[in-house]
TORMARZA-392697 format. One record per residue: residue in one letter; residue number from 1; x, y, z of N, C-alpha, C in turn. Coordinates in steps of 0.05 Angstrom, whole numbers, plus 5000, padded with zeros to 4 digits. Example, Ala and Ser with C-alpha at 12.3 -4.5 7.8 and 13.67 -1.06 7.14 Angstrom:
2
REC r   k  n_x  n_y  n_z ca_x ca_y ca_z  c_x  c_y  c_z
REC A   1 5264 4886 5156 5246 4910 5156 5264 4934 5156
REC S   2 5257 4955 5142 5273 4979 5143 5258 5001 5157
# end
This chain:
115
REC r   k  n_x  n_y  n_z ca_x ca_y ca_z  c_x  c_y  c_z
REC M   1 4893 4908 5233 4909 4890 5211 4891 4896 5193
REC T   2 4897 4875 5169 4885 4883 5141 4861 4859 5143
REC T   3 4839 4874 5136 4809 4858 5132 4804 4859 5103
REC I   4 4805 4832 5094 4790 4832 5069 4761 4820 5071
REC A   5 4745 4835 5069 4713 4826 5079 4695 4849 5056
REC E   6 4673 4836 5051 4653 4848 5038 4641 4864 5061
REC N   7 4633 4885 5049 4620 4911 5069 4637 4923 5093
REC A   8 4660 4919 5086 4678 4928 5115 4676 4957 5120
REC D   9 4665 4970 5107 4664 5000 5110 4691 5011 5115
REC L  10 4703 5005 5093 4735 5021 5092 4745 5015 5060
REC V  11 4766 5033 5057 4769 5035 5031 4800 5024 5030
REC T  12 4810 5015 5007 4832 5001 5001 4850 5013 4980
REC L  13 4868 5024 4984 4887 5037 4963 4912 5016 4947
REC I  14 4904 5008 4924 4923 4987 4917 4949 5007 4902
REC N  15 4972 5006 4899 4992 5025 4886 5008 4996 4876
REC V  16 5014 4996 4847 5029 4983 4835 5050 5000 4822
REC F  17 5074 4992 4833 5097 5010 4824 5116 4989 4804
REC T  18 5126 5007 4789 5143 4991 4763 5175 5002 4766
REC V  19 5187 4982 4768 5217 4985 4776 5236 4970 4762
REC E  20 5262 4977 4757 5277 4962 4744 5286 4943 4772
REC P  21 5291 4913 4766 5300 4892 4783 5321 4900 4797
REC S  22 5342 4914 4787 5359 4927 4809 5352 4942 4823
REC N  23 5333 4959 4826 5324 4979 4845 5298 4967 4861
REC Q  24 5290 4940 4857 5265 4928 4873 5267 4930 4904
REC Q  25 5294 4917 4914 5296 4921 4944 5297 4949 4952
REC Q  26 5312 4967 4934 5312 4998 4948 5287 5002 4951
REC L  27 5272 5004 4931 5242 5012 4933 5227 5005 4958
REC L  28 5227 4972 4963 5212 4961 4985 5226 4977 5008
REC D  29 5254 4979 5011 5262 4993 5035 5253 5015 5041
REC I  30 5249 5034 5020 5233 5062 5020 5213 5062 5028
REC L  31 5195 5042 5017 5164 5045 5024 5166 5035 5052
REC A  32 5177 5012 5059 5175 5004 5087 5184 5024 5112
REC R  33 5206 5043 5103 5212 5062 5119 5195 5087 5121
REC A  34 5182 5094 5098 5155 5113 5099 5139 5105 5114
REC T  35 5130 5082 5108 5105 5074 5120 5107 5069 5153
REC D  36 5130 5061 5162 5142 5057 5190 5142 5079 5204
REC T  37 5151 5104 5192 5163 5127 5205 5142 5151 5203
REC S  38 5121 5145 5182 5102 5167 5178 5072 5158 5169
REC V  39 5069 5146 5153 5046 5138 5144 5029 5123 5164
REC R  40 5039 5105 5182 5024 5091 5198 5014 5110 5223
REC D  41 5023 5134 5222 5007 5156 5243 4990 5171 5236
REC V  42 4983 5165 5206 4959 5186 5198 4938 5179 5204
REC Q  43 4920 5193 5216 4891 5189 5224 4878 5169 5207
REC G  44 4867 5153 5212 4847 5133 5189 4861 5116 5182
REC F  45 4893 5116 5181 4908 5089 5168 4898 5062 5187
REC I  46 4895 5046 5173 4892 5020 5187 4914 4996 5180
REC S  47 4921 4991 5159 4942 4972 5156 4958 4979 5126
REC A  48 4978 4966 5118 4987 4961 5096 5001 4943 5089
REC A  49 5007 4927 5066 5019 4903 5062 5035 4911 5036
REC L  50 5061 4901 5037 5077 4905 5014 5083 4875 4996
REC H  51 5082 4875 4970 5084 4853 4961 5104 4860 4932
REC R  52 5121 4838 4929 5142 4844 4903 5134 4817 4889
REC S  53 5141 4828 4863 5136 4808 4839 5162 4794 4840
REC V  54 5159 4766 4830 5182 4748 4832 5201 4754 4809
REC D  55 5195 4772 4787 5213 4775 4765 5228 4802 4772
REC G  56 5222 4814 4791 5232 4839 4803 5223 4868 4793
REC T  57 5199 4867 4773 5200 4887 4756 5177 4900 4775
REC R  58 5161 4894 4800 5141 4902 4803 5137 4904 4836
REC V  59 5127 4922 4848 5125 4923 4875 5097 4933 4878
REC T  60 5081 4915 4900 5054 4926 4899 5043 4936 4928
REC M  61 5035 4956 4936 5027 4964 4964 5000 4962 4968
REC Y  62 4988 4947 4984 4962 4947 4995 4956 4964 5021
REC S  63 4937 4986 5018 4942 4993 5043 4910 5003 5042
REC Q  64 4899 4999 5078 4873 5007 5084 4866 5024 5097
REC W  65 4840 5041 5091 4833 5072 5108 4810 5070 5118
REC K  66 4806 5079 5139 4777 5084 5148 4758 5095 5126
REC S  67 4763 5112 5115 4749 5127 5094 4763 5139 5075
REC A  68 4748 5147 5051 4763 5162 5027 4778 5187 5041
REC E  69 4757 5201 5059 4768 5227 5072 4794 5228 5085
REC H  70 4800 5200 5104 4819 5196 5117 4846 5191 5095
REC Y  71 4843 5180 5075 4859 5177 5050 4870 5207 5043
REC Q  72 4846 5221 5043 4856 5253 5028 4875 5263 5050
REC S  73 4871 5258 5081 4886 5272 5100 4918 5254 5092
REC Y  74 4916 5232 5083 4949 5224 5078 4958 5236 5051
REC Q  75 4941 5241 5030 4948 5257 5004 4963 5284 5017
REC S  76 4944 5305 5033 4956 5323 5042 4981 5323 5056
REC M  77 4988 5299 5068 5012 5293 5085 5037 5292 5066
REC L  78 5028 5285 5040 5052 5280 5025 5070 5312 5015
REC S  79 5053 5330 5020 5071 5354 5024 5083 5368 5043
REC N  80 5083 5344 5066 5098 5353 5092 5128 5344 5082
REC P  81 5144 5361 5089 5171 5354 5089 5186 5334 5101
REC A  82 5172 5325 5123 5183 5298 5130 5177 5269 5114
REC T  83 5157 5269 5096 5148 5253 5082 5153 5257 5052
REC S  84 5161 5283 5050 5164 5288 5019 5192 5276 5008
REC P  85 5217 5271 5020 5236 5260 5014 5229 5231 5011
REC Y  86 5212 5216 5017 5208 5196 5010 5200 5193 4983
REC V  87 5178 5208 4978 5167 5211 4950 5184 5216 4930
REC E  88 5202 5237 4928 5224 5237 4916 5242 5216 4910
REC Q  89 5244 5201 4933 5260 5173 4929 5254 5150 4910
REC V  90 5222 5152 4913 5207 5135 4903 5201 5142 4872
REC L  91 5199 5172 4863 5198 5178 4837 5222 5172 4819
REC A  92 5247 5176 4838 5272 5174 4828 5274 5152 4812
REC I  93 5267 5125 4821 5272 5097 4817 5247 5088 4804
REC A  94 5220 5095 4802 5198 5079 4797 5171 5096 4788
REC R  95 5157 5082 4778 5131 5098 4772 5112 5084 4779
REC F  96 5089 5097 4787 5068 5083 4798 5040 5085 4788
REC D  97 5021 5068 4792 4994 5072 4786 4974 5059 4810
REC P  98 4965 5086 4824 4947 5081 4849 4919 5079 4839
REC G  99 4906 5063 4857 4872 5060 4855 4864 5051 4877
REC M 100 4836 5065 4884 4825 5066 4911 4799 5045 4901
REC Y 101 4798 5021 4920 4779 4999 4917 4762 4994 4940
REC E 102 4740 4980 4940 4721 4973 4954 4719 4939 4948
REC V 103 4724 4925 4973 4714 4898 4971 4689 4892 4957
REC V 104 4681 4878 4933 4662 4870 4925 4651 4841 4937
REC K 105 4670 4821 4934 4665 4795 4938 4686 4782 4947
REC V 106 4687 4764 4968 4712 4745 4974 4700 4715 4971
REC F 107 4725 4706 4960 4720 4669 4954 4738 4661 4973
REC A 108 4731 4637 4983 4746 4619 4997 4752 4596 4981
REC G 109 4777 4578 4986 4779 4550 4973 4762 4535 4995
REC P 110 4764 4508 4984 4748 4485 5005 4765 4485 5028
REC S 111 4755 4471 5042 4766 4469 5073 4786 4447 5064
REC E 112 4807 4446 5083 4822 4422 5085 4807 4394 5096
REC P 113 4810 4374 5086 4799 4350 5097 4807 4350 5127
REC A 114 4798 4338 5147 4801 4332 5174 4820 4311 5171
REC R 115 4844 4310 5192 4864 4289 5185 4852 4268 5212
# end
């Protein structure tokens, strides 16, 4: 499960995809299928979440890995013929900007009052 916590000893990859609104759902479907059929089986993969912008122009994928080294094994997996069709499909309809992050600080809102 996704963990957003300081000092969690993991890395987070955030990919922001830019897409035409008419292709947003197709991109979501490709990313979901790729994650469900291959990425989730990569050693070191913890979790992922897909987000879509309400204006239809972006999709953001948030994935967590046990370490940067584990993520590198995912990168090498992209050359695998079983996953490369997904990469080709994504690149045909979207461009993306990936980044690797560590959680620095977490903020929470006030607790709800007791009823």
